[in-house]
Structure formats: structure tokens, C-alpha cells
C-alpha positions, 0 to 999 in steps of 0.5 A: 827817170826813176829806177827800181832794181829788183834783185832775186838772190839765189839760195846757197853760197857763192853769190857774194859777187852778185850781192855786191853787184846789186849794191853797186848797180843801185849805188851808181844808177841811183836806184831803189834796190829791193832784194828778194830771196828765192824761196824755190817754187814761185807762188801760184799768185805770182804765176797768175799775175804774170799772165796779165797784160803789162801796164806802161806808165809814167817816167819809171824803169825797172831792172830785174837782176836775176841769178837764173832765168826762172827768177824772172817770174819774181818781177810779177809784183804789184808795182809792175802794174800799179803804177807800172813802168815805162821801161823794163829790163832784166840782167840774168847771170846764169843765163846758160839755163835757157831751159828754165826761162820763166813764162813771164819772159816768154813773148808776153811783153813784160820785158823790153830788154834782157841782158845775158852773160852767155853771148852764144845764146843770144839767138836762143834767148831772142827766139824764146822771149821775143825780146831785145837781147843784149850781152852783159858778161861777168865782171869784177869790181877793180876799183874795190882794190885800194892797193895792189901788192906786188909781193905775192907769197902764195904761188898757187891758190885754190878757189871753188870746185876742182876736178878729182885730181885737184880736189884734195887740198892736202894732196895738192899742197904736198905735191906743190911743196915737193917742187918748192911751191907754196899752195893755199887751200880754199878760203874760209867760208863765212855765213856773211856773204860780204865777209866771205867775198872779202876773204876771197879777195884778200886770198887772191891779192896775195896769190900769183896763180889761181886754180880754176877749171871749166865745169865740163872737166869739174862738174857738180850737181849745180853746174850745167852738164853740157855748157861751160861758162865763165864765173867770178872765179876768173874775173875776180882773180884777174881783177886782183892781178892773179893769173888763172891756171887750169882749164878755161870755158870755151867762151873765156876768150870772148869774155876775158880776152885771149890766153886768159887761162894757162892750161894745165893737165886736169886729170894728172896732179903731178903733171899739172904741178910741173906746168904750174912750176914752169909758169911760176918761174916765168912770173915777174912782180910786173905781172899783177899790175898788168893783169889788173890794168887789163881787167880794169879796162875790160872787165870792170862791172862798171862797163857792164852797168854803163851799157845797161844805163845807155840802153835804158836811157839813164844819164850817169850820175856824177859819182858814176861818171867820176868812177868811169873816168878813174877807170880810163885813167887807171886810178883807184878808189880810196 
């Protein structure tokens, strides 16, 4: 079966991991990748196209990789009808925005399967779309790491948004230094998403612990006000062998496994630093390999992609199967 992959890239920074996921999915499933940049409001033409009945044809499949549920409207392209697809599916990353599900996905039969990252929203998505819903949570590319260092000179790394008590990197660095800890602020942002993602990975590989908080204690204009969720900060940190400290989303145990985050005080910097100091004292050089091995066995994107391939009846390519075998064997790609 021939596979088309339509990736709708969201505006703004922070989508480097999903850019790489789109490329990885196309490579492993030998699919034709088309990337569209979200331009905001979907055109009237697309909205009208989305009202037309779907045409099923041939031996072709479509996978829409959508940054959020509204982006499913971009599936309204001429190829969706002419020549059409036998099977269509969507993988929605920020599926917690369930109030933004495109009308094209609401019971119109345009999608046969929808994969979401928020398992607890299965029933809501199923009732809203009338479509078979599957869980494909956030992951990480563990095989992109060719060497896992045990020497980690940075005790604590800041990644992404933080609650007010932790948002001033200079203040955090001073508090850490006062108890003998080495702190590193957020990695430098680069306009090239691939370079930016490499900067983040390099920072993770030299760090013992990574500071990350649930959006419910670290809100921002772009986060959901009432639902918390796992993001790439957790999965990429664990994949690089670093332990997350902060406040985990409530769904973290389901996605990442139990005790995936060492909980610290989100509102008191001094108390939180003291808690991190205790964790650093317990840290050992064997922890990165153990953490990476667990991520390799449970969090690698390839396990998610494999599940999607099974649902779409796509036979794994020789390369895909060899990489799954590497994960099972604990190997790395050089």
C-alpha cells in the first residue's frame, strides 16, 4: 500500500521534535511526506471541500500528522477525493484541545482512525468524531543518541517554561551555586528547528537533572488552562538519560511509567533547590544508562509508529524492522 503523510506544522517555536517525528515516520513507513505550514484560519475553500462526501479508492493510505485538532481541516485537499484513499488516519499531538476538533473530523467519515496523545480523552474524541480512537502518546528518538555519556557536569538544566519561582535563570543559578550545584539555563534558541533540537539534545546529554513543571503550576498563554499533559520535555530528557525534577502532569505515570519525575516545590526556590541537592547526592553514573534503557523500551517513537503501521496494515520496511530489533537488543544507530 502506498502511504502519503500530510504534516501540518504549527506556527511558533517548540515544534522541532514533531518536525523530526514527521521525517522519521516518512522514512520508516516509506511514505511520501508533504509539509504544510499552518496559516491560521483555514480557507473557505477548504471548509467547503470538507463538507463533500469522501471518495474511497485504490491501494493508497493517508496519515495526517496534526499539531492540534483544528489542523485536521487541512486534509481537505484534492488528493483526498481524486484519486482518493482506501484508508485515512490522523495523529493529533495536542489532542487535549478537544474543543478545537475540525468539522471535517466530526462524524463525516473522512477519517477511519484517529490517534491521540491524551488517553483519558478517548471517550470524548470517540463521541465527537464517531471514529475509532487509538492512543499514541508522546515519545522520543532514543536511537538518535549514538553515545550516552556518564560524565554529566551539569547538575540541573532548565528546559522551557517555568513557574514564577523558577523562571529567573540568574536567580536559580545563584541559589544552586550556594549549595554547590551547577545550573545551566535554557539552551540557546536557533531559528532552524533541527539545529534547535540538536542544541536541546546536547544540553540534556551533559545534565543529570532537568527542570520541568506541569502547565497547571507553570501556565502560559499557549497552554491549556485546566488540562495538563506530557510534552517532549519529559520524553526527550528521559531518552537522553536525564531525570526530570519538578511537578509531573497527572497523566505522566500512564505515559512515562511510575515515579517519572522527582517532585519538588514549585513555589519556593530555596526549598526546591534543597530537594534537588538531595537528589544529586543520590545520583550515580549508572543512572543515565538505566533511564535511557527504560526510554528505549517504552518511549521510543518507533513503538508508536509501529502501532500505527499495524492499524493501517502497513508491512514494516527492512530498515524499520532492523531499528525495532535494535530497540529490543538495546543497540544504537551509529
